[in-house]
Structures are given as structure tokens and as C-alpha cells.
C-alpha positions in Angstrom: 4.3 53.4 -2.1 2.7 56.8 -1.8 -0.3 57.3 -3.5 -0.2 61.2 -3.4 3.3 62.6 -4.2 2.9 66.2 -2.7 0.5 68.7 -1.4 -0.7 69.7 -4.6 -2.1 66.4 -5.6 -3.6 66.1 -2.4 -5.5 69.4 -2.9 -6.6 68.1 -6.4 -7.9 64.9 -4.6 -9.6 67.1 -2.0 -11.6 69.4 -4.6 -12.5 66.2 -6.5 -13.8 64.4 -3.0 -15.7 67.8 -2.3 -17.4 68.2 -5.5 -18.3 64.4 -5.6 -19.8 64.4 -1.9 -21.7 67.6 -2.3 -23.4 66.3 -5.7 -24.1 62.8 -4.3 -25.7 64.2 -0.9 -29.0 64.3 -2.1 -29.2 60.9 -3.9 -27.0 58.9 -0.9 -28.5 60.6 2.0 -27.7 58.4 5.3 -25.6 55.8 3.4 -22.8 54.8 5.6 -19.1 55.0 4.3 -19.8 57.4 1.7 -17.3 60.1 2.6 -14.4 57.5 2.8 -15.3 55.9 -0.3 -15.4 59.0 -2.2 -12.0 59.9 -0.7 -10.7 56.6 -1.8 -12.0 57.3 -5.3 -10.5 60.8 -5.5 -7.0 59.6 -4.4 -7.2 56.8 -6.9 -8.4 58.9 -9.5 -5.6 61.4 -9.0 -3.0 58.7 -8.9 -4.3 57.2 -12.2 -4.5 60.5 -13.7 -0.9 61.4 -12.5 0.2 57.9 -14.1 -1.3 58.3 -17.5 0.0 62.0 -17.7 3.6 60.4 -16.9 3.2 57.7 -19.3 2.2 60.2 -22.5 4.9 62.6 -21.3 7.5 59.7 -21.6 6.3 58.2 -24.7 6.6 61.3 -26.5 10.1 62.0 -25.0 10.9 58.4 -26.7 9.3 59.2 -30.0 11.3 62.4 -30.5 14.3 60.5 -29.8 13.2 57.8 -32.2 12.8 60.3 -35.2 16.1 62.1 -35.0 
């Protein structure tokens, strides 16, 4: 299963990763594996956000049909 659907989601994940990396640098200086861990968290958070938005949009669609 692909976690990142297209380039737009990858750009969003990269921006999240860059921001978290920059802000965590003073606190986690020299910690090994920091960048990979942050990148993993960024991709998983974008995937989770995509799944939540997909679920919400499907629920709204079904609720509209039920009211008609």
C-alpha cells in the first residue's frame, strides 16, 4: 500500500518534516536517527490526515443521501 498518493502529499510531508526538524534541532542536537524518525512521523501524519478527510467527506455524502 502506498502511503503517499502523489507529489502534493509528498510536498506537504516534506514541509512538515522540515519544520519539525528545524524546531527540534536545538533540543535534540546529535541524536542519531532524528531525521528519519521525523520523516516517518511526517509521512504517517499526512496519511492519517488524508484518511480522516476522506472519512469525513464520505460520511457527509452518505448523510445527504439519507436526508433526501
